[in-house]
C-alpha positions as CSV (number, residue, x, y, z in Angstrom):
1,M,-8.2,-3.9,8.1
2,G,-8.0,-6.9,6.1
3,K,-4.9,-7.9,4.2
4,W,-4.8,-6.9,0.6
5,W,-3.0,-9.1,-2.0
6,S,-3.2,-10.1,-5.6
7,L,-1.4,-12.6,-7.5
8,R,-0.4,-12.1,-11.3
9,L,0.1,-15.2,-13.4
10,D,2.3,-14.7,-16.4
11,K,3.6,-16.9,-19.0
12,N,7.4,-16.7,-19.6
13,V,9.0,-17.3,-22.9
14,L,9.1,-21.0,-22.3
15,G,5.2,-21.0,-21.8
16,V,5.5,-21.8,-18.2
17,V,3.5,-19.6,-15.7
18,D,5.3,-17.4,-13.3
19,I,3.4,-16.2,-10.3
20,A,4.1,-12.5,-9.2
21,I,2.7,-11.3,-5.8
22,I,1.7,-7.7,-5.9
23,P,2.6,-6.0,-2.4
24,D,-0.2,-4.6,-0.4
25,E,1.0,-1.0,-0.6
26,R,0.7,-1.0,-4.3
27,I,-2.9,-2.0,-4.3
28,I,-4.1,-0.2,-0.9
29,G,-2.6,3.2,-2.6
30,K,-4.7,2.9,-5.7
31,I,-8.1,2.1,-3.9
32,Y,-10.5,5.3,-4.1
33,Y,-13.8,5.9,-2.4
34,L,-16.6,7.0,-4.9
35,R,-19.9,7.5,-3.7
36,G,-19.4,5.2,-0.8
37,K,-18.0,2.3,-3.0
38,K,-14.2,1.2,-3.3
39,V,-13.0,1.5,-6.7
40,M,-9.9,1.5,-8.8
41,F,-9.3,3.2,-12.1
42,N,-8.5,1.2,-15.3
43,K,-5.0,2.9,-15.5
44,D,-4.1,1.9,-12.1
45,L,-5.2,-1.9,-12.6
46,A,-3.4,-1.8,-16.0
47,E,-0.2,-0.6,-14.3
48,L,-0.6,-3.5,-11.6
49,Y,-0.8,-6.1,-14.3
50,D,1.9,-4.4,-16.4
51,V,-0.2,-4.0,-19.5
52,E,-1.3,-0.7,-21.5
53,T,-4.4,0.9,-20.3
54,K,-6.1,0.3,-23.7
55,D,-5.1,-3.4,-23.9
56,F,-6.7,-3.8,-20.1
57,S,-9.8,-2.2,-21.2
58,R,-10.1,-4.1,-24.4
59,S,-9.7,-7.4,-22.5
60,V,-12.4,-6.6,-20.1
61,R,-14.7,-5.6,-22.9
62,R,-14.0,-8.8,-24.8
63,N,-14.6,-10.9,-21.6
64,I,-17.5,-8.9,-20.0
65,D,-19.6,-12.0,-19.4
66,R,-16.7,-13.2,-17.0
67,F,-17.3,-10.0,-14.5
68,P,-20.3,-9.0,-12.3
69,D,-22.6,-6.3,-13.7
70,D,-21.2,-3.7,-11.6
71,F,-17.5,-4.4,-12.2
72,M,-17.1,-1.5,-14.6
73,F,-18.5,1.8,-15.2
74,L,-17.5,4.7,-17.2
75,L,-17.0,8.0,-15.3
76,N,-17.8,10.9,-17.7
77,F,-17.3,14.7,-17.0
78,A,-21.0,15.2,-16.0
79,K,-20.6,12.3,-13.3
80,Y,-17.3,13.7,-12.2
81,S,-18.5,17.1,-11.2
């Protein structure tokens, strides 16, 4: 299996960018298979980036043109069952 990793760029109080490497285990444990696709829930992505879920979702919606068309979808109860 390939190596999973991610970088998180944060500005510290001085405005300098800090780079945080997120360990493989934290990412792999949050990847689920849904209808043959690898998916991550917004709550898990928000946790990885250390932000509130609502703030993560709001940021994605505000910048949706930066993401592929199939980047995000809503899973409602009818789709879940």
